[in-house]
Every structure is written in C-alpha cells, then in structure tokens.
N, C-alpha and C positions, 0 to 999 in steps of 0.2 A: 504493498500499499504506499501511496507516495506522501511522503512526509511533509514535504515543501507544501504539495498542494493542499494540504490539510491544515496546515498552517494560514495559507492565504484564505480558505473558505473560513476559518475561526475569525481572522483579522474582519473579514467582510462581514460576518455576523457581529463584530463589537461595533465596526464601523457604523453601520445602517442602525444600529441600535441606539446608538449614542446620539446620532441625528435626530431620530426621532423623541428621544429625550429632549433635545435643548429645543425642537419644535414645540412641542406637548409641554412638557415640564417648564423649560428654563423661560418661557413668554407666556406662561399660565397666567399671571397676575393681569397681564396687559389684555390678554383677551377676554377675562372674566371682568374686567372692568368697562371693557369694550361694548360687553352685552348688558350691562345694568348692573352687576354686584356689587357691593360696597366691600370695603377691605376687610371687614370683620366676617362677612359671608363668605369670601376668598379662603379666608384661613380656616373655618370650618370645612370647605369644602377639600381644601388641600391636607387636612389632618386626617378626615374619612378616609382619603383614598390611601395614606399610609398606614392607616388601621386595619382596614380592610385586605390591603395587601399584605400585610403580615399576618392576619388570620388566615389567609387563605393559602399562602407559602406551604406552610406544613402539609396539609392535604393534597396539594398537586405534587409536592415533592414524593410524599407516600404513594400516591396513584402511578407517580412516574416509576417507582421502585418496583410496584406489583405488576405492574403492565406486562403482559406476556405477548398481546398480539399488535401494540401499539408502539412504536419506538419513540425515545427521547425525543428525536429530530423530528418525528410526526406530530408529538405533541405541540413542540414548540410552533411548528409551522400550521396547527389549526388554531393558536392563539395570536399568530401574526393575522391569519384570515378573519377572527373576531374581531381584532382591532381594527381593521381596515375598515370592514363593515360599519363597525361603531361610526368613526371619523366621516364615512360619507353620510349616515343617519344625521350624525349633527349638522353636517352641511344642509341637508335636506329639511331640516326642522325649520328654519328661517328665525323666525322670532318667537318660535316656541322656547320660551327661557328656561322652564323646569327640565323640560325634555333634552335640551342642549347640557344642562348642568348634569342630570342624570347619566347621560351619554359620556360627558368627561370624566366623571367619577369613576364608572367602571374602566374606562381606558387607563386613567391614572393607575388604577388597583392593578389592572393587568400588565402595565410598564414593569410594576414592581416583582410581579409573579415570573416574567418572561425575564429578567437578569439571570437570578440565580440557575435557569433551564440552560441558557446560554454558556454560561460558567461552566455547567455540569458537563455540556458536549463536549467541551474542549477536554474534561478531565476523563471524558469515557473513554477518549482514545488514548490519553498518556496512561491509564490504568490497563489498557490492553496492549502497552508496550510500543505505542507509536507515539515518537518525538512531536510535541507541537509546543510552538516557542511563546509563553504567554506575554513576553516583552512587546512582541510585535504587534500582538494583539491590543493591548493596551495603550499603546503609543497610538495605533490607527484611529482608537475610540477617541483619544483625547483630541486629535489632530483633526478627525470629523467632525467633532464637536465645535472646534475653534473656527473651522471655514463654514459651518451650518450658521452658528450666528452671527457671522459677519454679513450673510446675504438674507438671512430672517429678519434681522434688524430693519432693513430696506422693505423687504418682500411683507412683513404683518403690519407695519405702519401703513401701508397700501390696502392690503386684501383682508388684513386680520383672519378672520376663520377659516377663507379659503386657501390661505398660505400654509396655516396648520394642517389643515386637512390634505392638501395635495404632498407636502413634503412628508408627512406623516406615512400616508398612504403608497408612494414611493418608496420610502424607506423600509416599510413590511413587505412590500412586494418583492423587493431585493432581496430582503431576509429570507423569506418564503423561498422563492427560486433556490438560493443556495442551500437551504436546508432541504430541501428534497434532493437534491443532488449528492447531497454528503452519503459516502458508504456506513452500511451496519457490518460492525465488526463480528464475523462468526466465532464463538471460543469453545470448544470441544470440553473445556475444563469448567464452564460456566456454572455447573451445579454443584463442585467442588467449592468455587469460588463464594457461592451464596451463602454454602453450609458456615466457611469461614468467617464471613462477615456477619451471620447471625450469632455466631460466638463472641465475637468480637463486641458486639452490640449487649449482650447479656453480662460481659464482664465490667463493663462501665460502673463506674463507682457512683450510685446514688442517684437522688432528684435533685432538682435546683436548689430546695432550702439546704440539703446537706452539702452541696458546692458550695453555695452562699457563707454556709458556717466555716469551711474549709479555707474559704479564701476570702478571708473579710476584707483584708487590705485592696484585694482587686476590686471587689464591689464598691470600694467606695471611690477608687480610681474611675469606674464606670460612672458613677454619681457624679464626680467633675465632668466625666466627659459630656453627660448629658447636659450639664449646664452651658459648658461650651459649643456644644451643637445646637442649643436654643437660640444662640445669638448668630450662630452661622446660618440657621434656617431665615432669621430676620432678615437679614441681608439678602440671602437666594431669593426668597418670596416677594419683597420688595424693594427691590434695586430700583426698579421703574420711577418709584416714588422719591428715592435718594435723588436718582440722575435728573428728573423733573425738577426736584428742591432746587439745583444748581443750574438749572437752565438748559438742560440737554433732553432729548428726545430718543425715540425709540431706537432709530439709528446708532447713536450714541450706546445705548444699552446694549444692542447687538456687540458693538466693538469692545465695550467691557466684558462681556461674555468670551468673547476669542482671547482676550489679553489674559485670561483667568485659566482658561482652559490651555493655551499654549505655554503659561508659567509651570505647568505640572509635567510637562513633558522631559525637562531634566531628572526626573524622580524614576525614568528607565534604567538610570545607573543606581538604585538605591540599593541593589545587592553588593555593590561595592562599598557603599557609603557605610551599610550595618556592619561589615567585615571590620571595619577602622573604630567604629563607635560603638560602644553599648546601648541597645534598645532602651532600657529606662534614661539614660542620657537623651537621646533623640526624642523621646515622647516628652519630656520635662520641657526641652527647648520649643517643640512645635506647640505645646499647650502656651507658652508665653508668648509665641508670635501670633496665635490665636487674639490674644487679648490685647498685643500692639496694633494687630488689624482693627480689631474693634475699637480701639481708641482713633486709629486713624480715620474709621468711616463717620465718628462722632466730630472731629475737628475738623473735617475736609469741609474745606471753603471753594472749591474748583473741580471742574471735569478731570483736569491736567493733573490735579494732585489725586483723584479718585482712579486714575490710571496706576498708579505708582503702589496704591492701597493695594488693588486687585492682584498684581503681582504677588503681593506677600500669600497668596495661595500656595505657592510652591514652598514656605517653609512652615505651614500650618495645615491645613486640612491633607497636602499631597503627601506629607511627611508623618502626618499623625498615624495615618490609618495602617500603613505598611509596619511602620515603627510598632504599633500594637499587637500586629500578628505575630512579628517574632518575639515580643514580649511574652506572649502568651504560650508559644512552642517551646521559650527557653525556662518559663517559670513552674510550668503545671506538668503534672503525671500525666501519661500518655492517654490513660482513660477520661481525663477531664479535658483535655484541647478542645474537643468538639463543642462542650458546653461552653467553654471559654470564647472561642471565636463567634458562637451563636448569639451570647450575650452582648460580643462588642460590636456586631450588626445593628441588634436590638436597643443598645445607647444609641445609635445614632438615629435609628426611627423615632424613638421616644422624644429625643430633642426635636425633630422633626414635627412630632404632632404638639408637641408643647408651643414651639416657635410659630405654628401655623396659627393656633388658635388666639394665643395672647398677642404676636405681633399685629393681627388683624386690628384688634380690638384697641392696643395703644395706638396704631395709626389713625383711627378715626376718631378716638375720643380726645387723644393727648397731643399729637403731631408726629412727625416723623423722627424728630429730635429726641422726644421723650422716648421713642422706641429704641433708638440707636443707646442711649443713656443707657437703659435698662439691660440693654445687651450686653454693654460694657461692664454694667455691676456683675451679671452673673457671669460671665466671661473670667471676670478677677476671680471669682468665688471658685468657680471649675478650677481654674487655672491653678490656684493656691491648692485645694484638695488634691489635684494630681501631682503636682510635685510633693507634696508630702508623703503622699502613701506608694505612689508608684516603687520606691526604693526598699520599702519594707518588705521582708520576704513573710511569706503564709507559712512556710515549711519550714 
C-alpha cells in the first residue's frame, strides 16, 4: 500500500476539514449577527453546539468500534453528506431564522464529531503498520485555514450565508471524494487484536472519580486551563466585535484569522523543541503567554497592534496543547493516559462552553472592553493555577 499517497489523502482530509471549520465556525458570529441574533443568543447557540458535540462523540466512537459492515471511512463520508445537505437547507430557508439556527446548531455539532474521526482514520493506517506523516496533515490544516480566512473575509462580507454554504459544501465534497477513495486494510489477525484491545480496556484503572483522586494536581491544572480557555473563547467568538471597535471590518477579521493560523506553522517542529525543554516548563510558558495575549487584546488601540497580538498564538495555544499531551504521557501510568488525554480535550470544550455563554452576555450588557477585562482576570487566575500545580507530582 502506497504510504505517500495515504499521507497525501490524510492531508487533504485535514485541509478540507479546516477550511470548512474556518467558514462555519470562524465566521459564525458574523453570520448569526447578520440574520438578527444578539451576542448573548449567539453565545447560547455556540455553547449548545459544543455541549451536543461532546455528548455525541462517545456514542459515535462506540458505534465506529462496533461496526462490522460500515468502515470508519464510510461513516465519516456519511457525516460529510449530512453536513452538505444541512448547509443547503440553511440556504433554502431564506428568512426562517429559527430553522437556520437549528440547522447551524446541528452542523456545528457534527463538525466536532467529524474531527476525531478524521484523526482516527490516520491512526487506523498507522495501527496497521502503514506510515502516515501527521506533521504534514497538521501543516496542511493550518495553512488551509489561513488561506481560507483571507478569502472568506471578503466573500462573507458580500454574500454572508451563501459564502458559508458554498465553501462548506465544496470542502465536504472534497472530503467525501477523498474518503471513498481511501483503501480498507484487511488484517487476518483482526480478531486477535480485538481480544488484546478488550484485555487492555479491562486493565485500565478505575473510573473518573478514582482518577481524580489519584491525580489531584493534574485536575487542578485542568481547572486552570478551563479558565484560560474561557478567555480564548471570548476572543475567538467575538473577534468581529473587537475588530469593529477598532474601526475594522469583516475583511480585516479574515486577515487576522490568517495571521493567527499562519503563526501556528512553526509548531510543526515541536518534537525538536520538546526534546530540549521539559514539558512542564513549556506549559508554564504557554500559560503565561495566554495572559500576555489577553492583556494585549485589552490594551490594544489599533488594528496594527492587533496583528501583533494575534501572532502570540504561536507561543500560547499552539504551544500549550502539544506540551500538555507530552506532559500526560510523561507523568501518568500507562492505564491512565487515555483518561488524561480525554480530560485534556474536555477542558478545552468546557472553557468553550463557559466562554460562549458568558461572553455574549458581557458584550450585550457591559461592552467589549468589559468582556476583555473579565477574560484577562480569568486568564491570570488560570495561569497562576497552572504554574503552581503543573510541577507538583501526583505519584
């Protein structure tokens, strides 16, 4: 089986997915404001999408594990078709705001479900002994998001929902074609591997409560990360409000998203960085940079300065997540690592939920500066918690 071809196909999946995310999620606030929603209502819609996505993910994952007749590629392709149909339905509804919002909510939910499936497809080939370069896929995803943001800032300013529907449908159509062209590996030892997998599952230590008691310091680190992610969500969801307050427009927002995405590309060399620096030190540094970035948004007085603040993405979010992944692998017992990684993802989602709900209320009733000041305060508290507890050993 051609390893280079599979790497290219996995990269296309990542690229098309992140273009769709840029169109649907990156400009969600712009689109929902355009159809008449208030910032607080937008926060509820985005938070519900996050919550429903988290609830649905384990059920889809379990179904994918149990499926005998439907492959992982086919299941993901089916979701791609469902999203395309929902986007078309949104466009056909015209001024039926409740229907548009409901369709958008379902699309947002499915977007979150699709992402781990795409990652699982790459792991599917790796687990069958076929080399797939994750770095290339990640790089294509970030670059695709950056390029898409540049064009979407112009297109959505002119066409709004039509631009989102068009780009989203095209992206998922590319994904669908790629998925159905990817081969299925036939493994004669599949039954033996399944038994080994079940044995490993039985050996995993305890539930979440037992895990939390065993890794108290790690749970506090996650609490700090949730607070940091709340501030990050404020900016991600309401970047258009920040841009407008500084005299910018949707086109400027698109450029800012491009700068943010492009600043993540150097993290492709993260494996070299973690070889020289301890993961705990990298997490502390990233947490501090989150707060520095939050301060930058608060005191920012011009679009030009905002570009510089956006570039801090490379030293904050882009550095924090991979560092935390290494931190879990280095500090936890083998049977606890899956739970640790799962809770790491959950902390990001919980920060997104709280940030979506509270950010919209703050913007509507207190203004954009009040939201940014609140975000800075939460980020500083979260940073302090992370820096204190990340170096403390649980075992």
